[in-house]
Phi, psi and omega in degrees: 000141180296148183297326182293325177293317175299319180297322181289318178298321180299314181298317178293320180294327178296315179296317181290328181292332175292322175299318181296317178300324177294318178298312179295325177297320177296319182292324180289343175290335181256323183261121178272131181064204179056032182301320181299313179296316179299319180291325177288324177295320177294320177299318177294325177293319175297323180272002180060045179244182181241162186232134172254123186245122182247120181189169179287160177297153173083017184255028173068024179297318178293317180300324180301311183289319178300319179293319177298318179296325186287335180287346180239006185056040184261162176285144181220133173227138175255123182251117176271111182278130181224163181299337183259012177289146180245155178305323179298333178292343181257310187264338180111183183204175171264133181244131180277130176261111185295326182290317184264343181076015185241159177264135174244150182269126175254107183288143179275180182292350181291346181279077178203187182268314184236125182247131169255110177265091188280130182052056184303331182279007174275342181264151181292161182307329181297322180282319176302322182290345176295340178276340187306305181298319180297317184288321186272310187262355182056039176206164177229152177245124181239108181052046174090346180258136183256135182233129177287143174271158180285173179237142354287164175223114182234129173254120170245113183255144181239150172213148181275128185284344187247335184271113184251344183289129180074024179239161177236126181298141177291138175296152182300323178301324180284315180300324183295339182278351174273130178299309181240149161243118183250139176257124182250131185248172177300150173289159176287176185296313183297318178295319181295321176300322177293319179298312182298318178300320182288320192265006181239013180248004177072021180222065185296131179296149181232138177276136179267159180291129183230352178210148180269160177295328178295321180292323177296317178301320178298317179292321177298318179294319180294325183302324180289338184272351179299141191279130173233111181296159180304324178297324181290315177301320176296317182297315178299317181292327180288324175302317179289317181298329180295336178283341181259329181228068184298331180300327180295344180246017175074025181260130180263085181239028184300131177073013180254327185252119176283310175223144176269184184286151181275169176302337176300330178297317178299317179299314182287332176296323177285313180293322177293322175297320179295316179296321177295321179294316180304313181298338179258015175070031176237148181262013180217154184264133173257157176305328180296329177295316181291319183294324182297323188261354185308312182299321183287334178275328190260338191298328182263006182249001177251127179255121182275158177277169176298325179298318179295317179296322179295331176274006180064025176281152178240160177298330179298320182291326177294312179302319179303316179295317180299310182302320178290327184284324185278127183291133177279132183288000000 
C-alpha cells in the first residue's frame, strides 16, 4: 500500500481514536476500574461483534452496557434469561386480530441497539438459539417473515462461572458467534472504596451523550478500511491453525485439544486487530494488535479434552503457549 494512503488512514484513525477516548471517558465517569473490559467492549462495537462476559454477580455488567448506550443515545434492553423463557419472548410473535381476521407482528425486545442477555446459560438451548440469526445475520424471522435489525446492534451476554445448578451450557455454534469472551474480576480495594463512595451519597454519576449513532456507523465502516498486510493475515491464520495442528509449530499438546478454533477466529483476529489499531490512532494493523486480542478471541473457541481438564489446564494456558510458539512477522 502506498505511504500516502497509510498517512491518510493514520490521520483519520487519530481523529476517530479521540472520539473513542471521549466515549470511554464518559463511561469511566460511571464505571470504576474495569478499563480493560471497557476497552474490549468498545473494540467489539467498532468491529461490529458481540461479547460474552463471564464474571460474578454485582460487577457492573448491566451498568456497562446501559452506560455505553447512554453515551450514544442508543436503545438498550436487558433480557433476563430464565428456564421458562420462550423464543417469542425475545424475537416477538404474530398476534391474531379477531376483528380484522389478520395477523399483526408484535416485535420483541431484541429490536434495539444494545442487548444485555443476562445469565444467558439459564435458558434452554431452544431459547439461546433464538439469538443465533440475530447475531449472525442481523435479522430475525417471525412466522416466516424476516425483519432487519437496526444498526448498531451489540449483544453482550453474561454467565456466572461458578453456579451450575439450573444452567445449560451454551452450544458451540452459539459461543462461536461471540467475537470476544471476557473474564471480569473483582475490583481492587481502592476501586471498591471508590465504588462505595460513589454509590452511597445519593448522587450517582451519569454519562452524557458524546457521539451519535451515525458517527458510530462511520467509525465501524472506517474500521474495515484499516490496512492489514498479508503478513498480518498470515500471522492471524497461523495462530488459529496452531490450535488445530500444534505439532507443526513445535507444541507438545497431544491429547489436550479436542477441537481447535474455527475460521471465525481468524476473521475476528483481523477485525479486532483493526479495531485495536483504530483505538491507538493507527490506520494499519501491527502484529501486536493481533497478539493483544488473541486470548479474548480464542479462549472460547478451543475445546479441551477430558485429559486436559483432569490436569486443571485452561484454554487460556493453551492460548498462551500458542501465542508464544507462533513466530511474529
